[in-house]
C-alpha positions as CSV (number, residue, x, y, z in Angstrom):
1,X,86.3,51.1,28.0
2,X,89.8,51.6,26.6
3,X,89.8,48.3,24.9
4,X,86.4,48.6,23.3
5,X,87.1,52.0,22.0
6,X,90.4,50.7,20.5
7,X,88.5,47.7,18.9
8,X,86.1,50.0,17.5
9,X,88.8,52.3,16.1
10,X,88.3,55.4,18.3
11,X,90.5,58.0,18.3
12,X,89.1,59.6,21.7
13,X,86.3,58.8,24.2
14,X,83.9,60.6,26.2
15,X,82.5,59.0,29.4
16,X,80.9,59.8,32.9
17,X,82.8,58.7,35.8
18,X,79.6,58.5,38.0
19,X,75.8,57.9,37.6
20,X,74.8,60.4,34.9
21,X,71.2,60.5,36.3
22,X,71.7,60.9,39.9
23,X,73.3,63.0,42.5
24,X,74.9,60.5,44.9
25,X,78.2,58.9,43.9
26,X,81.1,56.9,45.5
27,X,84.7,58.1,45.4
28,X,86.8,56.8,42.7
29,X,88.4,53.6,43.2
30,X,92.3,54.2,43.5
31,X,93.1,50.9,41.9
32,X,90.7,51.3,38.8
33,X,92.0,55.0,38.3
34,X,95.6,53.5,38.3
35,X,94.7,50.8,35.7
36,X,92.6,53.3,33.7
37,X,95.5,55.8,33.6
38,X,98.0,52.9,32.6
39,X,95.6,51.8,29.5
40,X,95.1,55.5,28.4
41,X,98.7,56.0,28.2
42,X,99.6,52.9,26.2
43,X,96.6,53.8,24.0
44,X,96.1,56.4,21.0
45,X,93.1,57.8,22.7
46,X,93.5,61.6,22.9
47,X,92.2,63.8,24.1
48,X,90.0,62.4,27.0
49,X,86.6,63.8,27.6
50,X,84.8,63.5,31.2
51,X,81.0,64.3,30.9
52,X,79.3,66.1,33.9
53,X,76.0,64.1,34.9
54,X,72.8,65.4,33.4
55,X,71.2,66.7,36.7
56,X,73.2,69.9,37.4
57,X,71.7,73.0,36.4
58,X,73.7,76.2,36.7
59,X,71.5,78.5,34.9
60,X,69.0,79.2,37.6
61,X,70.8,80.9,40.7
62,X,67.4,80.5,42.7
63,X,67.0,77.0,42.2
64,X,67.4,74.6,45.3
65,X,70.0,72.8,43.1
66,X,72.4,75.8,42.1
67,X,74.8,75.0,44.9
68,X,74.7,71.4,44.4
69,X,75.3,71.8,40.4
70,X,78.3,74.0,41.2
71,X,79.6,71.5,43.6
72,X,79.2,68.7,40.9
73,X,81.2,70.9,38.5
74,X,83.9,70.9,41.3
75,X,83.5,67.1,41.7
76,X,84.1,66.4,38.2
77,X,87.0,68.7,37.7
78,X,89.0,66.8,40.3
79,X,87.8,63.6,39.0
80,X,89.1,64.5,35.5
81,X,92.7,65.4,37.0
82,X,92.5,62.1,38.8
83,X,91.6,60.1,35.7
84,X,94.0,62.0,33.4
85,X,91.1,63.4,31.2
86,X,91.9,66.9,29.8
87,X,88.5,68.3,29.4
88,X,85.1,68.1,31.1
89,X,81.9,68.8,29.3
90,X,79.0,70.4,31.2
91,X,75.3,70.9,30.1
92,X,74.5,74.5,30.9
93,X,70.9,74.1,32.0
94,X,67.5,75.7,32.0
95,X,67.0,79.5,33.2
96,X,63.4,78.3,34.8
97,X,62.0,81.6,36.1
98,X,65.2,83.8,35.4
99,X,65.2,86.0,32.5
100,X,68.1,85.4,29.8
101,X,70.4,87.8,31.5
102,X,70.3,86.5,34.8
103,X,70.6,83.0,33.7
104,X,73.8,83.9,31.8
105,X,75.3,85.6,34.8
106,X,74.3,82.7,36.8
107,X,76.2,80.2,34.7
108,X,79.3,82.3,34.5
109,X,79.1,83.0,38.3
110,X,78.9,79.3,39.0
111,X,81.9,78.5,36.9
112,X,83.8,81.0,38.5
113,X,82.8,79.6,41.9
114,X,84.2,76.2,40.7
115,X,87.4,77.5,39.4
116,X,88.0,79.2,42.6
117,X,87.9,75.8,44.3
118,X,89.7,73.8,41.9
119,X,93.2,74.9,40.5
120,X,94.0,72.5,38.1
121,X,94.8,72.7,34.3
122,X,91.5,70.7,33.4
123,X,89.6,72.7,30.7
124,X,85.7,73.1,30.9
125,X,83.5,72.9,27.8
126,X,80.2,74.4,27.5
127,X,77.8,72.0,25.3
128,X,75.5,73.9,23.4
129,X,71.9,73.2,23.9
130,X,69.0,72.5,21.5
131,X,67.0,75.4,23.0
132,X,64.1,73.5,24.2
133,X,61.8,74.9,26.9
134,X,63.8,77.4,28.9
135,X,67.3,76.1,27.9
136,X,70.2,78.5,27.9
137,X,73.2,78.2,25.5
138,X,71.5,77.5,22.2
139,X,72.8,80.3,20.4
140,X,76.3,81.4,19.7
141,X,76.0,84.7,21.2
142,X,74.9,83.2,24.6
143,X,77.7,80.9,24.6
144,X,79.9,84.1,24.0
145,X,78.3,86.1,27.0
146,X,78.7,83.1,29.3
147,X,82.3,82.8,28.9
148,X,82.8,86.6,28.7
149,X,81.6,86.5,32.3
150,X,84.3,83.9,33.4
151,X,87.4,85.2,35.1
152,X,89.9,82.1,33.7
153,X,88.6,82.3,30.3
154,X,91.6,80.5,29.3
155,X,90.3,77.3,30.9
156,X,87.1,77.5,28.8
157,X,86.0,76.0,25.5
158,X,83.0,74.8,23.7
159,X,81.5,71.2,22.6
160,X,79.4,72.0,19.7
161,X,76.9,69.3,19.5
162,X,75.6,69.2,16.0
163,X,72.4,67.7,16.8
164,X,71.8,70.1,19.3
165,X,72.8,73.2,16.6
166,X,70.3,71.9,14.2
167,X,67.5,71.5,16.6
168,X,68.2,75.1,17.6
169,X,67.8,76.4,14.1
170,X,71.3,76.2,12.4
171,X,71.3,74.9,9.0
172,X,73.6,71.8,9.0
173,X,71.6,70.0,6.2
174,X,74.1,70.7,3.5
175,X,77.8,71.9,2.9
176,X,77.0,75.3,2.4
177,X,74.9,75.5,5.5
178,X,77.6,73.9,7.6
179,X,79.9,76.5,6.2
180,X,77.7,79.5,7.2
181,X,77.2,78.1,10.7
182,X,80.7,77.7,11.4
183,X,81.5,81.1,10.0
184,X,78.6,82.4,12.2
185,X,80.1,80.3,15.1
186,X,83.4,81.9,14.6
187,X,82.2,85.5,14.2
188,X,79.7,85.3,17.3
189,X,81.8,83.3,19.6
190,X,85.2,83.9,19.0
191,X,86.4,80.6,20.1
192,X,87.2,79.0,16.9
193,X,90.5,77.5,18.5
194,X,88.4,76.0,21.5
195,X,85.9,74.2,19.7
196,X,85.1,70.3,19.7
197,X,82.4,68.6,17.8
198,X,80.0,65.5,19.0
């Protein structure tokens, strides 16, 4: 992966450390981890982003998968530290039968539970959603409210997916629309210094 990234002139990488569409996974191979860290250290790739699998959903506390979803955040925070990744990106999820307030609280509390169990320097990035179905996190206000409910806010940031932004109704088709969107993000989220674009 590191060699392919360098050949393509990449400055950073985002990757999965396990099956992105499954719950089951094997422990990290120690030899492969050591080789990966050596290659990263000798490259110009920085920072490194680890993406949580797609299945976890921390926006619905009554879901049978809520605890499993929190466990997934815990697992990837640990794996990120072993791999030398500075950030973990998560999809926020769907509220299902919950209302917006309940869903936002569920996300914040799930993150708090994960941070209580993992004490490392890895930062957690919320990826904004497109707002399809019952998705939470499609508006800058929702992202702000989620982070407001997290106790260790210094360990939080936002991965701003521009395609999701556009789908959620933010105008990114022209330069002035992009500027207005970023100004709105700054005003409503308050996280200008902790934003990454994808």
